[in-house]
C-alpha positions as CSV (number, residue, x, y, z in Angstrom):
1,M,-11.4,-51.6,23.3
2,V,-9.5,-49.9,20.5
3,T,-11.3,-47.4,18.4
4,K,-10.4,-47.1,14.8
5,P,-9.8,-43.5,13.5
6,P,-12.4,-42.3,11.1
7,T,-11.4,-42.6,7.5
8,F,-12.5,-39.9,5.1
9,S,-13.1,-40.3,1.4
10,A,-10.9,-38.5,-1.1
11,S,-13.7,-36.1,-2.0
12,D,-14.2,-35.3,1.7
13,Q,-10.5,-34.5,2.1
14,R,-10.6,-32.3,-1.0
15,S,-13.7,-30.5,0.2
16,R,-12.0,-29.9,3.6
17,A,-8.8,-28.6,1.8
18,V,-10.9,-26.2,-0.3
19,M,-12.8,-25.0,2.7
20,D,-9.6,-24.4,4.6
21,Q,-8.1,-22.5,1.7
22,I,-11.3,-20.3,1.4
23,E,-11.1,-19.6,5.2
24,K,-7.5,-18.5,4.9
25,E,-8.3,-16.3,1.9
26,R,-11.2,-14.7,3.8
27,A,-9.0,-14.1,6.9
28,A,-6.3,-12.5,4.7
29,A,-8.9,-10.3,3.0
30,D,-10.4,-9.2,6.3
31,A,-6.9,-8.4,7.7
32,K,-6.1,-6.3,4.6
33,T,-9.5,-4.5,4.8
34,A,-8.9,-3.7,8.5
35,R,-5.4,-2.4,7.7
36,L,-6.6,-0.2,4.8
37,K,-9.5,1.1,6.9
38,A,-7.1,2.1,9.7
39,L,-4.8,3.9,7.2
40,R,-7.8,5.7,5.6
41,L,-9.1,6.8,9.0
42,A,-5.6,8.1,10.0
43,K,-5.3,10.0,6.7
44,E,-8.8,11.5,7.1
45,A,-7.9,12.6,10.6
46,E,-4.6,14.1,9.4
47,D,-6.4,15.9,6.5
48,A,-9.1,17.3,8.9
49,E,-6.4,18.6,11.2
50,A,-4.6,20.2,8.3
51,A,-7.8,21.8,7.0
52,K,-8.6,23.1,10.5
53,N,-5.2,24.8,10.7
54,A,-5.1,26.1,7.1
55,P,-5.8,29.8,6.4
56,P,-9.2,30.5,4.9
57,P,-9.3,30.7,1.1
58,P,-9.1,34.2,-0.4
59,A,-12.5,35.9,-1.1
60,K,-13.6,35.8,-4.7
61,T,-14.1,39.1,-6.4
62,R,-16.7,39.8,-9.0
63,K,-15.9,41.2,-12.3
64,H,-18.3,43.7,-13.7
65,K,-18.9,43.8,-17.5
């Protein structure tokens, strides 16, 4: 018994193509977000380390009138 492959209407094919495109765009956006988050966290860690090693700011002096 030979089974015939399912045929899809043109609208079904377009819908599937659009859904595939949306899926690819979401994956690209998620990858970009993850990359930027990693960069931000690395920069924050670097800034925290620099702030820990920085000398304290000079004390403010009051001016009397």
